[in-house]
C-alpha positions as CSV (number, residue, x, y, z in Angstrom):
1,M,-97.5,26.4,-105.6
2,E,-99.4,23.5,-103.8
3,A,-101.4,24.0,-100.8
4,I,-100.8,21.7,-98.1
5,I,-104.0,20.5,-96.3
6,L,-103.6,19.0,-92.7
7,L,-106.7,16.8,-91.6
8,T,-106.7,16.7,-87.8
9,N,-109.3,14.7,-85.4
10,T,-110.9,16.9,-83.3
11,E,-112.8,14.2,-81.4
12,E,-111.2,13.3,-77.8
13,P,-110.0,9.9,-77.5
14,K,-113.0,7.6,-75.6
15,V,-112.0,7.2,-72.5
16,K,-113.5,4.0,-70.6
17,I,-115.3,4.8,-67.7
18,A,-115.7,2.6,-64.9
19,E,-119.0,1.9,-63.3
20,L,-119.8,1.2,-59.6
21,G,-117.8,-2.2,-58.3
22,D,-115.5,-2.4,-60.7
23,V,-111.8,-2.3,-59.8
24,V,-109.5,0.5,-60.9
25,K,-105.8,1.1,-60.5
26,F,-104.4,4.4,-60.2
27,E,-101.0,6.3,-59.5
28,R,-100.8,8.6,-56.5
29,K,-97.7,10.1,-54.8
30,E,-95.6,7.4,-57.0
31,M,-97.6,4.2,-55.1
32,D,-99.7,2.2,-57.5
33,L,-103.2,1.8,-56.0
34,Q,-106.3,-0.2,-56.2
35,G,-109.8,0.2,-55.3
36,V,-113.3,-0.6,-55.9
37,V,-115.4,2.1,-57.4
38,V,-118.4,3.5,-55.1
39,K,-119.4,6.0,-57.0
40,A,-119.2,7.4,-60.5
41,T,-119.6,10.9,-61.5
42,E,-119.0,13.0,-65.1
43,N,-115.4,13.6,-64.8
44,S,-114.2,11.3,-61.8
45,V,-114.6,7.9,-60.0
46,I,-114.8,7.8,-55.9
47,V,-112.9,4.9,-55.3
48,D,-112.4,2.7,-51.7
49,L,-108.9,1.5,-51.3
50,K,-109.6,-0.9,-48.4
51,V,-109.7,-3.5,-50.9
52,M,-106.3,-3.7,-51.6
53,P,-104.3,-6.2,-49.7
54,N,-101.5,-4.3,-48.3
55,Y,-104.0,-1.2,-47.3
56,Q,-102.9,-1.1,-43.3
57,S,-99.3,-1.2,-44.5
58,T,-99.8,2.4,-46.8
59,E,-99.3,6.0,-45.4
60,I,-102.6,6.7,-46.8
61,E,-104.8,8.3,-44.2
62,N,-108.4,8.4,-46.4
63,Y,-109.5,5.2,-47.6
64,I,-112.0,7.1,-49.7
65,T,-110.7,9.1,-52.8
66,V,-111.6,10.8,-56.1
67,V,-109.8,9.8,-59.5
68,N,-110.2,11.9,-62.6
69,H,-111.3,9.3,-65.6
70,K,-108.3,10.1,-67.7
71,K,-105.9,8.9,-64.7
72,Y,-106.8,4.9,-63.9
73,T,-107.6,2.0,-65.7
74,I,-110.0,-0.7,-65.3
75,V,-108.6,-3.7,-63.7
76,A,-111.6,-5.8,-63.5
77,K,-115.5,-5.5,-64.0
78,R,-118.0,-5.8,-61.3
79,K,-119.9,-9.5,-61.5
80,K,-123.3,-8.9,-62.9
């Protein structure tokens, strides 16, 4: 009888972490949103939504929100 050995990758995939000034997009309450990162923490970023052209027409009460690193994608990097 042969033994079958399964090898698994125990490392979690690397998540690209946004930096201050980057533009990120994410989904919230079935809406696609974009914002500028105003602060990055270990597990999430704090995003300013006022940069969205249609922000005033949304029903979002707070223009600042927290987004987990796994829940957004970087749209544009800050110009250095």
